[in-house]
C-alpha positions in Angstrom: 49.8 5.5 0.6 47.8 8.3 2.2 44.2 7.4 3.3 41.5 8.4 0.9 39.0 11.0 2.0 35.4 9.9 2.2 33.3 11.1 -0.7 30.9 13.9 0.1 27.3 13.8 -1.0 26.5 16.2 -3.8 24.3 19.1 -2.7 20.6 18.7 -3.6 19.7 20.4 -6.8 16.9 22.9 -6.6 14.7 23.7 -9.5 14.4 27.4 -10.0 11.1 28.8 -8.8 10.4 30.4 -12.2 10.6 27.0 -13.9 8.1 25.5 -11.5 5.7 28.4 -12.0 5.9 28.0 -15.7 5.1 24.3 -15.5 2.1 24.9 -13.2 0.9 27.7 -15.5 1.2 25.3 -18.5 -0.7 22.6 -16.8 -3.4 25.1 -15.8 -3.7 26.5 -19.3 -3.9 23.0 -20.7 -6.8 22.1 -18.3 -8.6 25.3 -19.2 -8.2 24.6 -22.9 -9.6 21.1 -22.4 -12.5 22.4 -20.4 -13.2 25.0 -23.1 -13.2 22.3 -25.8 -15.7 20.3 -23.7 -18.0 23.3 -23.2 -17.9 24.2 -26.9 -18.6 20.6 -27.9 -21.5 20.5 -25.4 -22.9 23.8 -26.7 -22.8 22.6 -30.3 -24.4 19.3 -29.3 -27.2 21.1 -27.3 -27.8 23.6 -30.1 -28.3 21.0 -32.8 -31.6 19.5 -31.7 -33.8 17.1 -33.7 -35.7 19.6 -35.9 -39.5 19.4 -36.2 -40.8 18.3 -39.6 -42.2 21.3 -41.3 -45.4 19.9 -42.8 -47.1 18.8 -39.5 -46.4 22.2 -38.0 -48.0 23.9 -41.0 -51.0 21.6 -40.6 -51.5 22.9 -37.0 -51.2 26.5 -38.1 -53.8 25.9 -40.8 -56.2 24.2 -38.4 -59.0 26.6 -37.7 -59.9 24.7 -34.5 -56.5 25.4 -32.9 -55.1 28.8 -32.0 -51.3 29.0 -31.6 -49.4 31.5 -29.5 -45.8 32.0 -28.7 -45.4 33.2 -25.1 -42.6 33.4 -22.6 -43.9 30.2 -21.0 -43.8 28.3 -24.3 -45.9 27.4 -27.3 -49.6 27.5 -26.4 -52.3 25.7 -28.4 -55.8 26.6 -27.3 -59.2 25.6 -28.8 -60.7 27.9 -31.4 -63.6 27.8 -33.8 -66.0 25.0 -32.9 -63.5 23.6 -30.5 -63.8 26.7 -28.3 -67.5 25.8 -27.7 -66.3 22.6 -25.9 -65.6 24.9 -23.0 -62.9 22.7 -21.4 -61.1 24.1 -18.3 -58.3 21.5 -18.5 -54.8 22.1 -19.6 -51.6 20.1 -20.2 -48.0 21.4 -19.7 -45.8 19.2 -21.9 -42.0 19.0 -21.7 -40.1 17.9 -24.9 -37.6 15.1 -24.9 -33.9 15.9 -24.8 -32.7 17.9 -27.8 -36.0 17.7 -29.5 -37.5 20.9 -30.8 -40.7 21.9 -29.1 -42.5 22.4 -32.5 -42.1 18.6 -33.1 -44.9 17.9 -30.7 -47.5 20.3 -32.0 -49.2 18.0 -34.5 -49.4 15.0 -32.1 -50.8 17.1 -29.3 -53.1 19.3 -31.4 -55.8 16.5 -31.6 -56.7 16.8 -28.0 -57.1 20.6 -28.4 -59.3 20.2 -31.5 -61.4 17.4 -30.3 -61.6 17.9 -26.6 -61.0 21.6 -26.0 -57.9 21.1 -23.9 -55.3 23.8 -23.8 -51.7 22.5 -24.4 -48.5 24.4 -23.5 -45.3 22.9 -24.9 -42.3 24.2 -23.0 -39.1 25.3 -24.7 -36.3 24.3 -22.3 -32.9 26.1 -22.1 -30.4 24.4 -24.4 -33.2 22.0 -25.5 -32.6 20.0 -22.3 -35.4 19.7 -19.8 -33.2 19.6 -16.7 -31.9 23.1 -17.4 -35.4 24.5 -17.1 -36.1 24.6 -13.4 -39.4 26.5 -13.5 -42.3 25.2 -11.5 -45.6 24.0 -13.0 -47.2 27.2 -11.7 -44.7 29.3 -13.6 -46.1 27.8 -16.8 -49.8 27.8 -16.1 -49.7 31.6 -16.0 -50.0 31.4 -19.8 -53.6 30.4 -19.6 -55.2 31.8 -16.4 -58.7 30.6 -17.6 -57.6 27.0 -17.1 -58.2 25.7 -13.6 -57.2 22.0 -13.9 -53.7 21.3 -15.1 -51.9 18.1 -16.0 -48.2 17.9 -16.6 -46.4 15.5 -19.0 -43.4 14.9 -21.2 -41.6 12.7 -23.6 -38.5 10.7 -22.7 -36.3 13.0 -20.5 -39.1 15.5 -20.6 -41.3 12.9 -18.8 -38.6 12.5 -16.1 -38.6 16.3 -15.6 -42.5 16.3 -15.5 -42.4 13.8 -12.7 -40.1 16.2 -10.7 -42.6 19.1 -11.2 -45.5 17.3 -9.5 -44.5 17.3 -5.8 -45.9 20.4 -4.1 -47.8 21.5 -7.2 -51.5 21.5 -8.0 -51.2 19.0 -10.8 -54.2 16.8 -11.3 -52.3 14.2 -13.2 -49.2 13.0 -15.1 -48.8 12.0 -18.7 -45.7 10.0 -19.8 -44.8 9.5 -23.5 -42.0 6.8 -23.8 -40.8 7.7 -20.3 -40.9 6.9 -16.6 -40.3 8.6 -13.3 -36.8 8.6 -11.6 -38.4 9.3 -8.2 -41.2 7.7 -6.3 -44.6 9.4 -6.8 -46.6 6.3 -5.9 -48.2 8.0 -3.0 -49.0 11.2 -4.8 -52.6 10.4 -5.7 -52.0 11.6 -9.3 -54.0 10.3 -12.2 -51.3 8.8 -14.4 -51.3 7.7 -18.0 -48.1 6.1 -19.2 -47.9 5.4 -23.0 -45.1 3.2 -24.5 -44.2 2.5 -28.1 -44.1 -1.2 -29.1 -40.9 -0.7 -31.0 -39.3 1.9 -28.8 -35.6 0.9 -28.4 -34.7 3.7 -26.1 -37.4 3.8 -23.4 -38.5 0.2 -24.0 -41.8 -1.2 -22.7 -39.7 -3.4 -20.5 -37.8 -0.5 -18.9 -41.1 1.3 -18.3 -42.5 -1.8 -16.6 -39.5 -2.1 -14.4 -40.1 1.4 -13.1 -43.9 1.0 -12.8 -43.7 0.7 -9.0 -42.7 4.3 -8.7 -46.2 5.3 -10.0 -49.6 5.1 -8.2 -51.1 1.6 -8.2 -54.0 2.8 -10.4 -51.7 4.3 -13.1 -52.8 3.3 -16.6 -50.2 1.7 -18.9 -50.8 1.5 -22.7 -48.5 0.3 -25.5 -49.1 1.6 -29.0 -48.4 -1.0 -31.7 -45.9 0.0 -34.4 -44.7 3.1 -32.5 -41.1 3.7 -31.7 -39.5 6.4 -29.5 -39.6 9.1 -32.2 -43.3 8.4 -33.0 -44.4 10.6 -30.1 -43.2 13.7 -32.1 -42.6 14.6 -35.7 -38.8 15.0 -36.0 -37.6 12.1 -38.1 -35.5 9.1 -37.1 -33.6 9.1 -33.8 -30.3 7.4 -33.2 -30.6 4.0 -31.5 -34.3 3.8 -32.0 -36.4 0.8 -33.2 -38.4 0.6 -36.5 -41.5 2.6 -36.9 -44.5 1.0 -38.6 -47.2 3.5 -37.7 -47.9 6.7 -39.6 -47.9 10.2 -38.0 -51.6 10.5 -38.6 -52.3 7.1 -36.9 -50.1 8.0 -34.0 -52.0 11.3 -33.5 -55.3 9.5 -33.5 -54.1 7.0 -30.9 -52.7 9.8 -28.6 -55.8 11.9 -29.1 -58.1 9.1 -28.0 -55.9 8.2 -25.0 -55.4 11.8 -23.8 -59.1 12.5 -24.4 -60.1 9.8 -21.9 -57.8 11.4 -19.3 -58.1 15.1 -20.0 -61.3 15.5 -21.9 
């Protein structure tokens, strides 16, 4: 019987280059489609903010002691009528919380304009998110050149952004509504007022206390009874928040008194 020839290995199979290119192209197109969906979803999310309640905004417009202007820097509320005679040279640049319409803070902040003559500028961040607005404090204060002493503040994420605006600026102080600093400003020498809501389930009083060491040792901490996270503006209920047991008018009175002590 003749010897059997050893079996030879089958030659390696090579995938055609065209097939590989098609697969790579399909993967790339799939990744781009997924990225596009994420971007569209983010855009829709960012462009559907918590809308301001209409009635409080109308109240501000009807208030003869408050002049409202819409400028490139933001919504400016300045003293008018008898309030103009208070002759305050103090201003507050205020940054809204994430996805909260700037108008939602007009009523709550108008009290310090009316009763203490303070000029208030509420910023209108890109995509309704404070971190997309990288302007400096000085780029906002151009809206009211007659004011020579400026404070900066914000609500929630807006407060975090306000903290980042203070280094290297001429800010006299910092105001936080249901917020805290993410960086250390303890050595800044700023006058700081931190206001918490008793029933705030988002920026809870406990979280604010945990981050207190990042603020100057003489920072003032106040908790408003019955207030939740959304009480600092007028935009309805906010997902994940606690129960609110304080009215909008009561909240405005509390904030006006506290801000007046710092700014007035």
